[in-house]
C-alpha positions as CSV (number, residue, x, y, z in Angstrom):
1,M,5.0,-28.5,12.5
2,T,2.3,-30.8,13.8
3,A,0.7,-27.7,15.4
4,T,-0.1,-26.5,11.8
5,L,-2.5,-29.4,11.5
6,T,-4.5,-28.4,14.6
7,A,-4.1,-24.6,14.6
8,R,-7.4,-22.8,14.9
9,P,-7.6,-19.8,12.6
10,A,-9.2,-16.6,13.9
11,L,-12.9,-16.5,13.3
12,Y,-13.5,-15.4,9.6
13,A,-9.7,-15.1,9.0
14,D,-9.9,-17.3,5.8
15,N,-12.8,-15.2,4.4
16,L,-11.0,-12.0,5.2
17,V,-7.8,-13.2,3.5
18,R,-9.8,-14.4,0.4
19,T,-11.8,-11.1,0.2
20,W,-8.7,-9.0,0.5
21,S,-6.9,-11.0,-2.1
22,A,-10.0,-10.9,-4.4
23,V,-10.1,-7.1,-4.4
24,G,-6.4,-6.9,-5.3
25,T,-4.8,-6.2,-1.9
26,R,-1.2,-7.4,-1.6
27,L,-0.9,-9.5,1.6
28,A,1.9,-10.7,3.8
29,V,2.3,-12.6,7.1
30,A,4.6,-11.2,9.7
31,T,4.8,-13.7,12.6
32,G,6.8,-15.0,15.5
33,H,6.3,-18.5,14.2
34,S,8.5,-20.4,11.8
35,A,7.9,-19.4,8.2
36,D,7.8,-23.1,7.2
37,A,5.0,-23.7,9.7
38,V,3.1,-20.7,8.4
39,H,3.5,-21.9,4.8
40,A,2.2,-25.4,5.8
41,H,-0.8,-23.8,7.6
42,L,-1.6,-21.6,4.7
43,E,-1.4,-24.5,2.3
44,G,-3.7,-26.6,4.5
45,R,-6.3,-23.8,4.4
46,G,-5.9,-23.2,0.6
47,L,-4.5,-19.7,1.1
48,T,-0.9,-19.9,-0.2
49,G,-1.9,-18.1,-3.5
50,C,-3.1,-15.2,-1.5
51,F,0.3,-14.5,0.0
52,G,2.8,-15.9,-2.5
53,P,6.3,-15.7,-1.0
54,H,5.3,-13.0,1.5
55,V,5.6,-14.9,4.8
56,Y,8.1,-13.3,7.3
57,G,8.6,-15.6,10.2
58,R,11.0,-15.7,13.1
59,T,14.7,-15.6,12.5
60,G,17.6,-16.8,14.6
61,G,15.4,-19.2,16.6
62,L,13.5,-16.4,18.3
63,A,10.2,-17.5,19.6
64,H,8.5,-14.1,19.4
65,L,7.6,-11.6,16.7
66,G,10.7,-9.6,15.9
67,H,10.0,-6.0,15.4
68,D,11.7,-6.2,12.1
69,A,9.0,-8.6,10.7
70,P,6.3,-6.0,9.9
71,P,8.8,-3.5,8.3
72,R,10.3,-6.4,6.2
73,A,6.9,-7.4,5.1
74,L,5.8,-3.8,4.2
75,A,9.0,-3.1,2.4
76,A,8.8,-6.3,0.3
77,L,5.2,-5.4,-0.7
78,G,6.3,-1.8,-1.4
79,A,3.5,-0.7,0.9
80,D,3.2,2.6,2.7
81,P,2.8,1.6,6.4
82,A,0.1,4.3,7.0
83,E,-1.9,2.6,4.2
84,A,-1.5,-0.9,5.6
85,L,-3.3,-2.7,8.4
86,V,-1.7,-5.1,10.9
87,V,-4.1,-7.6,12.4
88,G,-2.7,-9.0,15.5
89,F,-3.3,-11.0,18.6
90,T,-0.8,-9.8,21.2
91,P,0.5,-6.6,22.7
92,E,3.8,-7.4,21.1
93,E,2.2,-7.3,17.7
94,L,0.6,-4.0,18.6
95,R,4.0,-2.5,19.5
96,A,5.5,-3.9,16.3
97,A,2.8,-2.3,14.2
98,R,3.2,1.0,15.9
99,D,7.0,0.9,15.5
100,A,6.4,0.2,11.8
101,G,4.0,3.1,11.6
102,A,1.0,0.9,10.6
103,P,-2.5,0.9,12.0
104,F,-3.5,-2.1,14.1
105,R,-6.7,-4.1,14.6
106,G,-6.6,-6.5,17.5
107,Y,-8.2,-9.9,17.5
108,A,-9.0,-11.6,20.8
109,R,-10.5,-15.1,21.2
110,D,-11.5,-14.4,24.8
111,L,-11.9,-11.7,27.4
112,A,-8.4,-12.1,28.9
113,A,-6.8,-11.6,25.4
114,Y,-9.2,-8.6,24.8
115,D,-8.2,-7.1,28.1
116,R,-4.5,-7.5,27.4
117,L,-4.8,-5.8,24.0
118,R,-6.9,-2.9,25.4
119,A,-4.5,-2.4,28.3
120,A,-1.6,-2.2,25.8
121,G,-3.4,0.6,24.0
122,A,-5.1,-1.2,21.1
123,P,-7.8,1.2,19.8
124,L,-9.8,-1.6,18.2
125,V,-10.2,-5.2,19.3
126,T,-12.7,-7.6,18.0
127,G,-13.7,-11.2,18.6
128,T,-14.4,-11.9,14.9
129,L,-12.8,-10.6,11.7
130,E,-16.1,-10.5,9.9
131,P,-16.5,-6.7,10.4
132,V,-13.1,-6.2,8.8
133,R,-14.0,-8.5,5.9
134,Q,-17.3,-6.6,5.4
135,A,-15.5,-3.3,5.4
136,V,-12.9,-4.5,2.9
137,W,-15.7,-5.7,0.6
138,E,-17.8,-2.5,0.9
139,L,-14.8,-0.2,0.4
140,N,-14.1,-2.0,-2.9
141,L,-17.5,-2.1,-4.4
142,P,-17.8,-0.4,-7.8
143,R,-19.1,3.1,-7.4
144,R,-22.0,4.4,-9.4
């Protein structure tokens, strides 16, 4: 769990999570990492309240995202997959989102990761989550 102390979050991830939470969106983490490690990471970033108990990590010692993680997270939230958004880093996460019936937004720290996601068929890949945060905020502004 020492990696949780040095893990670099995606650019603007904290702001995106806080914005989504502030506008009332129910959030979950579906990951190939240990749920305990994710809880520690979220706690260190002051984000545990945004997710509550909804962290779905690897099971059975698997070191990859199980395709059951997004459906488990969506079911626990009572969310319609078509109304959800999966933000992911890998082609495997893209496949898991598709299998769950949820839209996907890719995040890539570098050109190689961008190329892998695009080659896997990700329709949208970004190097920062700020445009997603901005869209969440704008879509939830009071209407006149």
